[in-house]
C-alpha positions in Angstrom: -0.1 0.2 0.1 1.5 3.7 -1.1 2.1 6.1 1.9 -1.0 8.5 0.0 -3.3 5.3 -0.1 -2.7 4.7 3.8 -3.5 8.3 4.4 -6.6 8.4 2.4 -7.4 5.3 4.1 -6.9 6.9 7.7 -8.9 9.9 6.5 -11.8 8.1 5.4 -12.0 6.0 8.6 -12.1 9.2 10.4 -15.2 10.6 8.4 -15.6 13.0 5.8 -16.4 15.8 7.6 -14.6 17.4 10.0 -15.0 20.2 11.9 -13.6 23.5 11.3 -10.1 24.4 12.7 -11.2 26.4 15.7 -7.7 29.3 15.1 -6.3 31.0 11.9 -2.9 28.6 13.3 -4.8 25.8 13.0 -6.3 26.4 9.6 -2.3 27.5 8.6 -1.3 23.9 9.9 -4.1 22.3 7.7 -3.4 24.1 4.5 0.5 23.8 5.0 -0.3 19.8 5.1 -2.5 20.0 2.2 0.3 21.5 0.4 2.9 19.0 1.8 0.8 16.1 0.4 0.1 17.6 -3.2 3.6 18.7 -3.7 4.7 14.8 -2.5 2.1 13.6 -5.2 3.3 15.9 -8.0 0.0 17.7 -8.2 1.4 21.4 -9.6 -2.0 22.6 -9.7 -3.3 21.9 -6.3 -0.4 23.1 -5.1 -0.4 26.6 -6.4 -4.2 27.0 -5.4 -3.1 25.8 -1.7 -0.4 28.7 -2.2 -2.7 31.2 -2.7 -4.8 29.7 0.4 -2.1 29.9 2.2 -1.0 33.3 1.4 -4.5 34.7 2.2 -4.5 32.8 5.7 -1.4 34.9 7.0 -1.9 37.4 9.0 -1.0 41.2 7.4 0.5 43.7 9.5 0.7 47.4 8.1 3.0 50.1 10.0 3.1 47.6 13.1 -0.4 46.8 13.4 -2.0 43.5 12.9 -4.8 43.1 10.9 -7.0 40.2 10.8 
């Protein structure tokens, strides 16, 4: 069984609906994990999409003031 098959089997065993991440940090962790998986399997389109989502999820700082 390949690594991807094992991960998919594990994900299906946990159920399809996962609760949303409670924080911006939690969302960022999920997106980074998904991007790493897309990179590992060579899905360039998905990886690019996830990079855009990661940029969107990062906090923005202007003149020392953090905006969310």
